[in-house]
C-alpha positions as CSV (number, residue, x, y, z in Angstrom):
1,M,171.9,116.8,-1.8
2,T,174.6,114.1,-2.0
3,V,175.4,112.7,1.4
4,Q,178.0,110.1,2.3
5,S,178.9,108.9,5.7
6,L,182.4,108.7,7.1
7,W,181.7,105.0,7.7
8,A,180.8,104.3,4.1
9,A,183.9,106.2,2.9
10,T,186.2,104.1,5.1
11,A,184.5,100.7,5.3
12,Q,185.8,97.3,4.4
13,P,184.2,95.7,1.4
14,S,180.8,94.1,1.8
15,P,180.4,90.5,1.0
16,A,179.0,90.0,-2.5
17,L,175.3,89.5,-2.1
18,Q,172.5,89.2,-4.6
19,S,168.7,89.7,-4.6
20,L,166.5,86.7,-4.0
21,E,165.3,84.8,-7.0
22,G,163.3,81.6,-6.9
23,E,162.3,79.5,-3.9
24,R,164.3,78.8,-0.7
25,Q,163.6,76.9,2.4
26,C,165.2,77.4,5.9
27,D,164.5,77.0,9.6
28,V,164.3,80.8,10.4
29,V,163.8,83.6,7.9
30,I,165.1,86.9,9.2
31,I,163.7,90.2,7.8
32,G,166.4,92.9,8.1
33,A,170.2,92.7,7.7
34,G,171.3,95.0,10.6
35,Y,172.9,94.1,13.9
36,T,169.8,92.4,15.2
37,G,169.2,90.2,12.2
38,L,172.9,89.4,11.6
39,T,173.6,88.5,15.2
40,A,170.4,86.4,15.4
41,A,171.5,84.6,12.3
42,H,174.9,84.0,13.9
43,H,173.4,82.4,17.0
44,I,170.9,80.4,15.1
45,A,173.6,79.0,12.8
46,L,175.7,78.1,15.9
47,S,172.8,76.0,17.2
48,G,172.8,73.9,14.0
49,R,169.7,75.4,12.5
50,E,169.6,77.2,9.1
51,P,168.8,80.9,9.1
52,L,168.2,83.0,5.9
53,I,168.2,86.8,5.8
54,V,166.2,89.0,3.4
55,E,167.0,92.8,3.3
56,A,164.9,95.4,1.5
57,N,167.9,97.5,0.7
58,T,171.6,97.0,1.2
59,L,173.5,95.4,4.1
60,A,173.2,97.5,7.2
61,F,171.2,100.1,5.3
62,G,169.4,101.5,8.4
63,A,170.7,102.5,11.8
64,S,173.4,99.7,11.8
65,G,175.3,101.4,9.1
66,R,174.7,105.0,10.0
67,N,175.0,105.3,13.8
68,G,177.7,107.0,15.7
69,G,179.4,103.7,16.8
70,V,178.9,104.4,20.5
71,V,179.0,101.3,22.7
72,S,177.4,101.8,26.1
73,P,175.4,99.9,28.7
74,K,173.1,102.8,29.4
75,F,169.4,103.2,28.6
76,R,167.4,106.4,28.0
77,V,165.7,105.9,31.4
78,G,167.6,106.1,34.6
79,F,168.0,103.3,37.1
80,P,166.7,105.3,40.1
81,G,163.6,106.1,38.2
82,L,163.1,102.5,37.2
83,M,163.5,101.4,40.8
84,A,161.0,103.9,42.0
85,R,158.4,102.7,39.4
86,F,159.1,99.0,39.2
87,G,161.2,98.0,42.2
88,R,164.8,97.1,43.0
89,D,164.9,93.7,41.3
90,T,163.6,95.1,38.0
91,A,166.0,98.0,38.0
92,L,168.9,95.7,38.8
93,Q,167.8,93.4,36.0
94,M,167.9,96.3,33.5
95,Y,171.3,97.3,34.9
96,H,172.8,93.9,34.3
97,A,171.2,93.6,30.9
98,G,172.9,96.8,29.8
99,H,176.3,95.5,30.8
100,A,175.5,92.0,29.3
101,A,174.8,93.8,26.0
102,V,178.3,95.3,26.0
103,D,179.8,91.9,26.9
104,S,177.9,90.4,24.0
105,L,179.3,92.9,21.5
106,V,182.9,92.5,22.8
107,D,182.5,88.7,22.6
108,M,181.2,88.9,19.1
109,I,184.1,91.0,17.9
110,E,186.7,88.8,19.7
111,T,185.1,85.4,18.6
112,L,184.8,86.4,15.0
113,G,188.1,88.3,14.9
114,L,186.5,91.5,13.7
115,D,189.6,93.7,14.0
116,Q,188.3,96.2,11.4
117,A,185.4,97.0,13.7
118,R,188.1,99.0,15.5
119,L,186.6,98.6,19.0
120,H,188.1,100.9,21.6
121,M,186.8,100.6,25.1
122,G,188.0,104.0,26.3
123,G,184.9,104.8,28.4
124,H,181.8,107.0,28.1
125,I,181.4,110.5,29.6
126,A,177.9,111.8,30.4
127,A,178.6,115.5,30.5
128,A,176.2,117.6,32.6
129,H,175.0,120.7,30.7
130,N,173.7,122.4,33.9
131,V,173.6,121.9,37.7
132,H,170.1,120.3,37.5
133,A,171.4,117.6,35.2
134,L,174.5,117.1,37.3
135,G,172.2,116.2,40.2
136,G,170.6,113.5,38.1
137,L,173.9,112.0,37.2
138,Q,174.9,112.1,40.9
139,A,171.7,110.2,41.7
140,T,172.6,107.5,39.2
141,A,176.1,107.2,40.6
142,N,174.8,106.9,44.1
143,W,172.3,104.2,43.0
144,I,175.0,102.2,41.3
145,K,177.2,102.3,44.3
146,R,174.4,101.5,46.8
147,E,172.6,98.8,44.8
148,T,175.4,97.0,43.0
149,G,178.3,97.6,45.4
150,G,180.5,98.6,42.5
151,A,181.8,101.6,40.7
152,S,180.8,100.9,37.1
153,S,180.0,104.6,36.8
154,V,181.7,107.3,38.8
155,M,181.3,111.1,39.1
156,I,183.9,113.4,37.7
157,S,184.3,117.1,38.3
158,A,184.0,120.0,35.9
159,D,187.8,120.2,35.7
160,Q,188.1,116.5,34.9
161,V,185.4,116.8,32.2
162,R,187.4,119.7,30.7
163,E,190.6,117.7,30.8
164,M,189.0,114.6,29.2
165,T,186.9,116.4,26.5
166,G,188.7,119.7,25.9
167,S,185.4,121.6,26.4
168,T,184.8,124.2,29.1
169,I,180.9,124.3,28.9
170,F,180.1,121.3,31.2
171,C,179.8,121.4,35.0
172,G,180.7,117.8,35.8
173,G,179.9,114.4,34.5
174,L,179.5,110.6,35.0
175,L,182.3,108.4,33.7
176,T,181.4,104.8,32.7
177,P,184.6,102.8,31.9
178,K,182.8,99.9,30.3
179,A,182.0,101.7,27.1
180,G,183.6,102.9,23.9
181,G,183.4,103.2,20.2
182,I,183.5,101.1,17.0
183,H,183.4,101.5,13.3
184,P,179.7,100.6,13.0
185,L,179.5,99.7,9.3
186,N,182.6,97.5,9.6
187,Y,181.1,95.8,12.5
188,A,178.0,94.9,10.5
189,R,180.0,93.9,7.4
190,G,182.3,91.8,9.5
191,I,179.5,89.8,10.9
192,A,178.0,89.4,7.5
193,Q,181.3,88.2,6.0
194,S,181.5,85.6,8.7
195,L,178.0,84.4,8.0
196,H,178.7,84.4,4.3
197,D,181.9,82.4,4.8
198,R,179.9,79.8,6.7
199,G,177.3,79.4,4.0
200,V,174.5,81.4,5.6
201,K,172.2,82.7,2.8
202,M,171.7,86.5,2.8
203,Y,169.8,88.4,0.1
204,I,169.8,92.2,-0.4
205,N,167.4,94.4,-2.4
206,S,164.7,91.8,-1.6
207,P,161.9,93.5,0.4
208,A,159.5,91.2,2.2
209,E,156.3,92.3,0.5
210,Q,154.1,89.7,2.2
211,V,154.4,87.4,5.1
212,R,151.7,84.7,5.6
213,R,151.0,81.3,7.1
214,E,150.6,78.2,5.1
215,G,149.9,75.4,7.5
216,E,152.9,75.0,9.7
217,R,155.2,77.1,7.5
218,I,155.8,80.9,7.2
219,I,156.0,82.2,3.7
220,V,157.9,85.4,2.9
221,Q,157.3,86.7,-0.5
222,T,159.8,89.1,-2.2
223,P,159.5,90.7,-5.7
224,Q,161.5,87.8,-7.3
225,G,161.4,85.1,-4.8
226,R,159.8,83.1,-2.0
227,V,161.1,81.7,1.3
228,S,159.4,78.9,3.2
229,A,160.5,78.7,6.9
230,R,159.4,77.3,10.2
231,Q,159.7,80.7,11.9
232,V,160.2,84.4,11.1
233,I,162.2,87.1,12.9
234,Y,161.4,90.8,12.2
235,A,164.6,92.9,12.7
236,T,163.6,96.1,10.9
237,N,163.7,98.7,13.8
238,G,163.3,102.3,12.6
239,Y,162.8,101.2,9.0
240,S,159.8,99.0,9.6
241,D,157.8,101.1,7.1
242,Q,159.6,99.7,4.1
243,T,156.7,97.4,3.2
244,R,153.3,96.6,4.6
245,A,154.6,93.3,5.9
246,T,156.1,95.0,8.9
247,D,153.3,97.6,9.4
248,T,152.3,96.1,12.8
249,L,155.8,96.9,14.2
250,H,156.0,100.3,12.5
251,R,152.9,101.3,14.4
252,R,154.6,100.6,17.7
253,L,157.5,103.0,17.0
254,I,158.2,106.7,16.6
255,P,161.0,107.1,14.0
256,F,163.1,110.2,14.8
257,R,165.8,111.5,12.5
258,S,169.3,111.9,14.0
259,A,172.1,113.7,12.2
260,I,175.9,113.3,12.3
261,I,178.8,115.4,10.9
262,A,182.5,114.7,10.7
263,T,185.2,117.3,10.4
264,E,188.0,117.5,7.9
265,P,191.3,116.0,9.2
266,L,192.4,118.1,12.2
267,P,196.0,119.2,12.9
268,A,197.8,117.3,15.7
269,H,197.9,120.3,18.0
270,V,194.0,120.6,17.8
271,L,193.5,116.9,18.3
272,A,195.7,116.9,21.3
273,G,193.2,119.0,23.2
274,I,190.0,117.2,22.1
275,M,189.0,113.9,23.8
276,P,192.7,113.0,24.4
277,G,191.9,109.9,26.4
278,G,189.8,108.3,23.6
279,Q,186.5,108.4,25.4
280,V,183.1,109.0,23.8
281,C,180.9,111.7,25.2
282,G,177.3,112.6,25.3
283,D,175.7,115.5,27.1
284,T,172.6,115.5,29.3
285,K,170.3,117.6,27.1
286,R,167.0,116.2,26.2
287,M,167.9,116.8,22.6
288,L,171.1,114.8,23.0
289,R,174.5,115.9,21.6
290,W,177.4,113.5,21.5
291,F,180.9,113.4,20.0
292,R,184.0,111.3,19.7
293,V,187.3,111.4,17.8
294,V,187.7,108.9,15.0
295,G,191.2,108.9,13.5
296,D,192.1,112.5,13.0
297,R,188.5,113.8,12.8
298,L,185.8,114.7,15.3
299,I,182.4,113.3,14.7
300,F,179.5,115.1,16.3
301,G,175.9,114.0,16.4
302,G,172.6,115.1,17.7
303,R,168.8,114.8,17.6
304,G,166.5,117.3,16.0
305,A,166.6,116.7,12.3
306,F,163.0,116.4,11.0
307,G,161.5,114.9,7.9
308,K,162.2,111.9,5.7
309,N,165.3,113.2,4.1
310,D,168.6,114.9,5.0
311,S,168.3,118.6,5.8
312,H,170.8,121.4,5.1
313,N,169.3,123.3,8.1
314,A,169.8,120.4,10.5
315,F,173.4,120.0,9.5
316,R,174.0,123.7,9.9
317,T,172.4,123.7,13.4
318,L,174.6,120.7,14.3
319,Q,177.7,122.5,13.1
320,R,176.9,125.5,15.2
321,S,176.3,123.3,18.2
322,M,179.7,121.7,17.7
323,G,181.2,125.2,17.6
324,D,179.5,125.9,21.0
325,V,181.1,122.8,22.5
326,F,184.5,123.3,20.8
327,P,185.0,126.9,19.7
328,V,188.4,125.9,18.2
329,L,186.6,123.9,15.5
330,R,184.5,126.8,14.1
331,D,187.0,127.5,11.4
332,Y,187.4,123.9,10.2
333,K,185.4,122.3,7.3
334,I,182.9,119.5,7.6
335,D,183.7,116.7,5.2
336,F,180.9,114.3,5.9
337,R,177.2,114.8,6.7
338,W,174.6,112.1,7.1
339,S,171.5,111.1,9.1
340,G,169.2,108.2,9.8
341,L,166.2,107.1,11.8
342,V,166.3,106.3,15.5
343,A,163.4,104.0,16.6
344,M,161.8,105.6,19.7
345,T,159.3,103.9,21.9
346,L,156.8,105.4,24.3
347,D,158.6,104.0,27.3
348,Y,162.1,104.7,25.9
349,L,163.0,101.0,26.1
350,P,163.8,98.4,23.5
351,H,161.4,95.4,23.2
352,A,161.5,91.9,22.0
353,G,158.9,89.2,21.9
354,Q,156.5,87.2,19.7
355,L,153.6,88.3,17.5
356,D,152.4,84.7,17.4
357,D,153.8,81.2,18.0
358,R,156.1,81.5,14.9
359,S,156.8,85.2,14.6
360,F,159.5,87.0,16.7
361,Y,160.9,90.5,16.8
362,A,163.3,92.9,18.5
363,I,163.1,96.6,17.9
364,G,163.0,100.1,19.5
365,Y,166.5,100.8,20.6
366,N,166.0,104.5,21.2
367,G,169.4,105.5,19.9
368,G,171.3,103.1,22.1
369,G,171.2,99.9,20.0
370,V,174.8,99.1,19.1
371,A,175.4,96.8,22.0
372,M,171.8,96.1,22.9
373,S,170.8,94.9,19.4
374,T,173.8,92.5,19.5
375,W,172.5,91.1,22.8
376,M,168.9,91.0,21.4
377,G,170.0,89.0,18.5
378,R,171.3,86.4,20.9
379,Q,168.0,86.4,22.8
380,L,166.1,85.9,19.5
381,G,168.4,82.9,18.8
382,A,167.4,81.4,22.2
383,M,163.7,82.3,21.8
384,T,163.4,80.6,18.4
385,A,165.0,77.5,19.9
386,G,162.2,77.3,22.4
387,K,164.2,78.5,25.4
388,K,162.7,80.7,28.0
389,V,164.1,84.2,28.0
390,D,163.3,86.7,30.8
391,L,163.6,90.2,29.3
392,G,161.8,92.0,32.2
393,L,160.6,95.4,31.1
394,M,161.9,94.8,27.6
395,S,159.5,91.9,27.0
396,G,156.9,92.4,24.3
397,E,153.7,91.6,26.3
398,K,152.8,95.3,26.8
399,F,154.4,96.6,23.7
400,K,151.3,97.6,21.7
401,P,150.6,99.8,18.7
402,I,150.7,103.5,19.5
403,P,147.2,105.1,19.5
404,L,146.7,107.7,16.7
405,H,150.0,106.6,15.1
406,A,149.1,108.3,11.8
407,F,149.5,111.7,13.6
408,R,152.9,110.9,15.0
409,A,154.8,113.4,12.7
410,P,153.2,116.6,14.1
411,G,153.4,115.0,17.6
412,V,157.1,114.4,17.3
413,R,157.7,118.0,16.2
414,L,155.6,119.3,19.1
415,A,157.4,117.1,21.7
416,A,160.8,117.9,20.3
417,G,160.1,121.6,20.4
418,W,159.0,121.3,24.0
419,Q,162.2,119.4,24.9
420,Q,164.3,122.1,23.1
421,F,162.5,124.7,25.1
422,L,163.2,122.9,28.4
423,D,166.9,122.6,27.3
424,V,167.1,126.4,26.7
425,I,165.6,127.3,30.1
426,G,167.8,124.8,31.9
427,R,165.3,122.4,33.1
């Protein structure tokens, strides 16, 4: 099955990168050339230190090059629930971190002049698929107004959701203005091009086969080369199973396949009725569906694709779901189909921290990593410089390997099936 993403078909050229051969030295070696690794390298270089990136595959091979390009301050866990469990201060810290992540992405694009990232901050609509879910959105809106004194997210009626999306199946929603969409692969390639122009060394097709300590140095061994560094950053997220060197991080994650389709170019009269305001939208189902217009196409994504490879059945299911949301699109062809791994964690939160005094990481974005990974890269830059960083619930102290991780695949199928059942019965 030949699969190409819309992003790969429309991306700017990647900087010319080679595999690592021979020996190199640097201050910080970064394993993984996605958003986390690239932005960490950017901030490390700004501080006057020398980063070096090794990537097992191609630039932005994982989620950074395959995601839906949705920029949002939200987490998979709600702020009222966080406050109930951990207190007001912790919930507010998470709220501000989510918005700081969006600011970090906007700043990166503006600072580096990444026009081809095509950032459009049109807002995000969380569309309630039933009345029960609408109540959860209302609780979030009430919490934001009560605890922050602002209106960073506001409730909208079923009629407003219909006007904004063109779909009649939702019963209301929550609008977050500080959100939007980007061309995700261009964003990654733009950062990489800036690093390349500044002389930062990046190597592709160079998997880190072994990472070890030699005295005060970290040694990263690749098939054809060797890097000696003062510190190492692991930025491998849902693709932490590429080599045994990142096995300890892989065992803290549950990779979950997410699929995306993109329609053929749509006629102007059809486009006029679908997301006319340029927002991005995701529904409230446990097995999330989301969509946005890119150019003259609709892209539509969702969870629920299983296995290690793309699945015809998953794409067919996704297309049927798109037809449920937008009946007018049932007769239009799908030009692009692709999928990739979302790195889920048991608490549905990303985490960053240290494995030891010279080893750092940030992973586990739970499908919301476009902005957050950019912000985490900045935090890794500070952490490797010896600065104190308070990540609250996202710190790595309690982020431990998952018990019985080897049995995760049947567990994921069972959990996903249960969530699909709850969606069907409206809970």
